[in-house]
C-alpha positions as CSV (number, residue, x, y, z in Angstrom):
1,M,374.7,-26.3,90.4
2,E,374.4,-28.7,93.1
3,F,374.5,-32.4,92.7
4,F,372.8,-35.0,94.7
5,G,373.6,-38.5,94.1
6,T,375.9,-41.4,94.5
7,Y,378.8,-42.8,92.4
8,L,378.0,-46.4,92.0
9,E,381.0,-47.1,89.7
10,V,384.2,-45.6,88.7
11,T,386.4,-47.3,86.3
12,P,389.4,-44.8,85.5
13,H,389.6,-43.9,81.7
14,S,386.6,-45.9,80.6
15,R,383.2,-45.9,82.7
16,L,381.3,-43.8,85.3
17,V,378.0,-44.7,86.7
18,W,375.9,-42.4,89.2
19,T,372.6,-41.9,90.5
20,N,370.8,-38.4,90.1
21,E,368.7,-37.8,93.2
22,E,367.6,-34.2,92.7
23,G,364.0,-34.7,91.6
24,D,360.8,-36.2,93.2
25,D,360.5,-38.7,90.4
26,G,362.9,-41.2,91.8
27,K,366.4,-42.1,91.1
28,T,367.8,-41.7,87.6
29,V,371.0,-43.8,86.9
30,T,373.4,-42.3,84.5
31,T,376.3,-44.3,82.7
32,V,379.0,-42.6,80.8
33,T,381.6,-44.6,78.9
34,F,384.6,-43.4,77.2
35,D,386.1,-45.4,74.2
36,E,389.3,-44.4,72.8
37,T,390.3,-45.3,69.1
38,A,392.9,-43.8,66.9
39,G,393.6,-40.9,69.3
40,K,389.9,-39.8,69.6
41,T,387.3,-40.6,72.2
42,L,383.8,-41.7,71.8
43,L,381.7,-40.6,74.7
44,V,378.4,-42.2,75.3
45,V,375.8,-41.1,78.0
46,H,372.9,-43.4,78.8
47,D,370.2,-42.3,81.2
48,L,367.9,-44.9,83.0
49,Y,364.9,-43.1,84.3
50,P,362.6,-44.7,86.9
51,S,359.4,-43.9,85.0
52,K,358.2,-42.4,81.8
53,E,356.9,-39.5,83.7
54,A,360.4,-38.8,85.1
55,L,361.7,-38.9,81.6
56,D,359.0,-36.5,80.3
57,S,359.6,-34.1,83.1
58,G,362.1,-32.4,80.8
59,S,365.4,-33.1,82.7
60,T,367.2,-34.1,79.4
61,G,367.2,-30.5,78.0
62,A,370.5,-29.5,79.5
63,M,372.5,-32.4,78.0
64,P,373.4,-30.8,74.7
65,E,374.5,-27.5,76.3
66,A,376.7,-29.4,78.9
67,L,378.2,-31.4,76.2
68,D,378.9,-28.2,74.2
69,Q,380.7,-26.7,77.2
70,L,382.7,-29.9,77.6
71,D,383.6,-29.6,73.9
72,E,384.8,-26.1,74.3
73,L,386.8,-27.0,77.5
74,L,388.5,-29.8,75.7
75,A,389.4,-27.9,72.7
76,S,390.9,-25.0,74.9
77,L,392.9,-27.7,76.8
78,G,394.2,-29.0,73.6
79,S,395.2,-25.9,72.3
80,R,397.1,-25.1,75.6
81,T,399.0,-28.4,75.5
82,E,400.0,-27.7,71.7
83,T,401.5,-24.4,72.5
84,K,403.6,-25.5,75.3
């Protein structure tokens, strides 16, 4: 999958902000924060759409699948480091 956008902010270990410029509805700005507490990480994703029409276009449907894939990846990485 190709990505068209620009990283606006990169704060290691805590925050990413980028634009998504793939659609004709304008730029969506995505902010992701990572908050570590007691060995666990809370991931928060916030999307700011340029209009209600852009939000209603259905572009949010892939997020649950992407987060499920991230969860699987992290679980597999954790099991690898535990066995070493």
